C-alpha positions as CSV (number, residue, x, y, z in Angstrom):
1,M,-5.9,28.4,-1.2
2,S,-6.2,24.9,-0.3
3,E,-5.5,21.5,-2.6
4,P,-8.0,20.0,-3.7
5,T,-10.0,17.7,-1.4
6,G,-11.8,14.3,-2.0
7,K,-14.0,12.4,0.1
8,Y,-13.1,8.6,0.6
9,S,-14.5,5.9,3.1
10,I,-11.9,3.7,4.7
11,T,-11.6,0.7,6.9
12,M,-9.2,0.1,10.0
13,P,-9.4,-1.2,13.1
14,R,-11.6,0.6,15.9
15,D,-8.4,0.4,18.1
16,I,-6.4,2.5,15.8
17,A,-9.0,4.5,14.7
18,E,-10.0,5.7,18.3
19,A,-6.1,6.2,18.8
20,A,-6.2,8.6,15.8
21,K,-9.4,10.4,16.9
22,A,-8.2,11.1,20.4
23,R,-4.9,12.5,18.9
24,S,-6.2,14.1,15.4
25,G,-6.5,18.0,17.8
26,P,-8.3,20.4,16.5
27,S,-7.5,19.5,12.6
28,G,-9.1,17.0,12.6
29,L,-9.4,12.7,11.9
30,S,-9.3,13.4,8.5
31,A,-5.8,15.6,8.3
32,Y,-4.5,13.9,11.0
33,V,-4.9,10.6,8.2
34,A,-3.8,12.4,5.3
35,A,-0.8,13.5,7.4
36,A,-0.1,9.9,8.5
37,V,-0.6,8.7,4.8
38,A,1.2,11.1,3.5
39,R,4.3,10.2,5.7
40,Q,4.1,6.7,4.6
41,I,4.2,7.7,0.8
42,E,7.5,9.5,1.8
43,R,8.7,6.4,3.2
44,D,7.9,4.3,0.1
45,N,9.7,6.6,-2.2
46,L,12.6,6.1,0.0
47,N,12.5,2.8,0.0
48,E,11.9,2.9,-3.8
49,L,15.3,5.1,-3.9
50,I,16.9,3.2,-1.9
51,T,16.4,0.2,-3.7
52,V,17.8,1.4,-7.1
53,A,20.7,3.2,-5.0
54,E,21.7,-0.3,-3.8
55,A,21.0,-1.8,-7.4
56,E,23.4,0.0,-8.8
57,H,26.2,0.6,-6.0
58,G,25.6,-2.5,-3.8
59,P,24.1,-2.7,-0.1
60,I,25.2,0.0,2.3
61,T,27.0,-1.6,4.9
62,D,26.6,-1.4,8.8
63,E,29.5,0.6,9.0
64,E,28.7,3.6,6.7
65,I,25.3,3.2,8.1
66,Q,27.2,4.0,11.9
67,A,29.3,6.8,10.2
68,L,26.5,8.5,8.7
69,R,24.9,8.3,12.1
70,D,27.8,9.5,13.9
71,Q,28.2,12.9,11.3
72,L,24.4,13.5,12.1
73,H,24.6,13.2,15.8
74,Q,27.6,15.4,15.4
75,A,25.7,18.1,13.6
76,R,22.7,18.2,15.8
77,E,25.4,18.6,18.7
78,Q,26.7,21.3,16.7
79,Q,23.4,23.2,16.3
80,T,22.3,22.5,19.7
81,R,25.1,24.2,21.1
82,G,25.3,27.0,18.3
83,G,21.6,27.8,19.4
84,A,22.2,28.4,22.8
85,N,25.2,30.3,22.1
86,A,23.2,32.5,19.9
87,A,20.8,33.6,22.9
């Protein structure tokens, strides 16, 4: 069973609404907007976590960010190679 829903009225620029409507596909504009809002809430929550972590441990350096990006890139490469070898 799906989660309960409510009906809301929102206002947004017409060009954004039309672009969203054009991209919404068969699930419809409401589902498209709900997914976008859910992603924004996730980002807001992550930003709050980052703020708390930086207050406790200090800001992350550019070098640390790059090291983590490198690790992610390597993991993706290994995953891609592993998937290709499995086929």
